[in-house]
N, C-alpha and C positions, 0 to 999 in steps of 0.2 A: 487741862490742856487749853492753851490760848491759841485761837485762830487769828490769822492776820489777813487784812484786807489787801488785795494786790494793788500794786501801783498802776497797772494797765487796766483801766475800767472807764466806763462812760457814765457821766452824771445824766440820769434820765428823769428825775423828779425831785421836787422839794416841797415840803409842806410844814405847817405849824400845827402842833397838837397840844391842847391844854392838858396839864396834869390835873386830875380830879381828886377831890378829897378821898373818895372811895378807892383810889389806886394805892393808898398807903396801907401798911400793915401795922401790927402792934408795936413794931420797933420805931415807928414814926417816919419811915421812908417808903418810897415806892417799892412794892413787892416785886421780886425778880420775875415772876410770871407775867407781870404787866408789861415789861419791856418787850416781850414777844407779841403782845397785843398791839403795842405801838408799831412794831415792825410790820405786822399784818395789816394794820390800818393804812400805812403808807403804801405797801405793796398793792393792796386791793384798789385803793384810790388811783394809783398810777395806772393800773391795768384798766380800770373803768373808763379812763379817758379814751381808750381805744375800743370800748365795748367788748372787752375780752375777759371779763370776770367769769368765773366758772358757771357754766349753764348745763344742767343735767342732760339736756337733750342734744348737746353738741360737743364741741371740743373746747379745751381750755387748760389753764395751768393747775398743777397740783404740786405742793411742796413735798419733797421727799426727805429733806433734812433741814435743820435750822440750828443756828448757834447764836449766842450773845456773850460778848465780853463786857463785864461791868467794871468801870474805872472809878466812878464817883457816884455817891448816893444822890438820888433825886427826891425832892419832897414838895408837897403842895404848899403854896401855890407857885406855879411857874408854867411857862410855855416852852415846849420843845421844838426845835427845828430839826426835822428829819431829812437827811439827804440820801436819796436812793441812787444806787449805781448798778450797772449791769456789765457782764462780761462773759467770755468763754462759751459762746454758743456751740453746742454739739449737734448731733443729728436730731435728738429729741429733747435736749435739756439746755438750760442756761443758768448762770449764777446771778444772784442779786446780793447786794451789799448795802449797808446803811450805817450812817453815823447819827448820833443823837447829841445835840448840844443845846444849851439854854439860849433862848433868843437874846437874853441880856448878856451872854458871854460867848460871842461868836468865836468859833475856832477851838473852843475848849470842849473836847469830846468827853461826854459822860458815859457813853456806852456805844458799842459798835457790834453789828451783827450781820447775818446773812443767811441765805437759803439756796439750796439747789431746787430749781423748778423744772418739772417735766411736763411736756405737752401731751394731753390725754384725750382720746375719744371716749367720752363718758359712757355712752350706751354699750360700747364694746369692752370698756374697762381695759384699754390697751394704749400704750404709748404710741404716738404717731410723730412723723417728722414735724419739726418746727415750721410753721408757716413762714414764707419768705418775708412778710412784713414784720414778724416778730424777730427773725434773725437780723434783719436790717436795724431794727430798733435797739437791739442789745449789743450789737457789734461796736466795740470801741474804735 
């Protein structure tokens, strides 16, 4: 099943991640599991800007699902430009989306993925309403 990234979304973050030699597998290309790591790095770095990375003693984001569509193979050495988008704030959740392109090939998407994020009170292990500042940040 291929998921599509919606037209209506907000660009919230952009970063460059170098592909490492160890990201490749025996087939000589970046292993599929590593794409999820790239998505995680971009998502966590975006949230760290607002001091909202997960903290066991407070509230924060938890991923409840994730996907990635693979369009072209990546191989070392290269630098990826990851563009993060957000949309669809609900009572306790919002959606994140990302595209991956080579810095040397702007606009040529090699992979695209996303995740549903839920806001959680970690000590209570319970979903809570999105803070207003998060809702504002993710609303297109």
